[in-house]
Phi, psi and omega in degrees: 000143183287143183235104175259011183271154178242356177212162183294342183270350178281150178286136176272125185255160178239149183226142185222144167247126179235161172254094183289127177281165169301138175086009177249132175288141176277055181203175184248351176230143180255111182275355180263156178287334179281129184288128175233153174290147184236167177303324180296343177282346183270334187194158175270082184285153175295161177300148179068017174289138181225155177276142175264096190078177186220162165237135181291167188302331182269359181256160184231171170114200188294138175215132176265142175230152180205160171259002184252110181296329177295319178295319178300315181296321181293314185288333176271357188264239192274004182287341179052054181289134177291136172234119185254131182243139169257126183235137170260124184243163179277119183098176180264103186294143185260159177294330178297314180297320176303311183294322177299318179293322180299322181281336182117136182230161180270127177231169178260132178230109181050045174086356179244152180282140182222133177260118182292148180281158180304143184218185176256132175218141182215152167293145185210168169246155175294127182291153184297336184278350186287128179277161176294144176288154184298333177232135182303142179296304177182175179284137179302337181296342181277007175114171187283160174231165176211177188232150175210160170245146179226127184242123183239157168245000176245174183205066176286164184301118180054037187300311184298315180301318181291326178294314180292326177295326183293335180255014171092014182223085180305140180285129175259328178215140184223127181230125173277113187257351181204139167230112183060239180260008180264127186244155180283330183309139180075013176253142179269149178304129180082004182285149180234126180240124173276132184237157173286323180198159182278136177277096184237000000 
């Protein structure tokens, strides 16, 4: 178990890296009447465990968890940690669309217009380690798809999905493949790793 205490009276906290599957809420309680899988279905986490940032229910990939609210605040705050996403989009994404996202695009956040800050974006292929999603994306007869990576230091609500839609290529599948120096590769879907500290 991770130990961030410096004296016997301090609380000993735990930190986890998980591979959140598609269809799992990034929370421990379901406030809706409709049943959804929760993080607590993946592992017996300690009391007061919280997600550091979130992935929406339709997104997959790396998620940090901690029992220490101070750690959560630091990692979500001024460190500007890079988060890299692999996205499968509807259609064959163009270099022009990639460059527009890199420069910043206008998206809507809670009813107001927001200009995303410059980021890194690249054309990509699906890596060999990526597992099939629990539910099929769609039938190939509906047209081609393609892949890109987007690396951000900000994290607005559904930002990556809104960015690809803004340049004409809606996101079909989204996987967070890196947070700082922590990578998704060699992790199994639904896996939970307890760590001493996060590699950021």
